[in-house]
Steps between C-alpha positions, in 0.01 A plus 500: 500500500587672156686285255744667250612455142797688366532608132847626374645632191855650421405847658149438641394808308262368233444120476503416863206740583310389195524135591415593853176668366423193295540257788307728735209508245496124468507450876211742535309327224537168671397658845847465659554800737774395730785527250706808461690544171823692531726633212875486579837545349698189420786600754234524761359152462706312762335717773155569348439141387585348832137456614333484155291238343686541177698749280390576146788657291570590146878433543699201595574467875792293600465522869303242692230709671336208675176566326366402144621726232243542217622625155296806410669574160171400333381853585796669300479256219158608384300237674195569719668352812233238571745218537702696741187602696385133507841401651471778755147395600604120545761622739255726674230230535767244616602725784 
């Protein structure tokens, strides 16, 4: 069964796909092949995140999605995203 991670930014046009690519690269580097990474718009989160392992987002999400929400703002603040990627990998490995 394929597991899923959702990335989201305000419009899902720039940062969400970038973060999805970074997560996909990290998964591949660690030999994890059963996780799909999906970029979504914030208004879609309540339906898209329903069966996800976690959501990585660059904006504040006030809705309880029933899954861990990981702050991905490190990617837009000039960081390399390693802390965020480590958090994502911890969730993946725990599930």
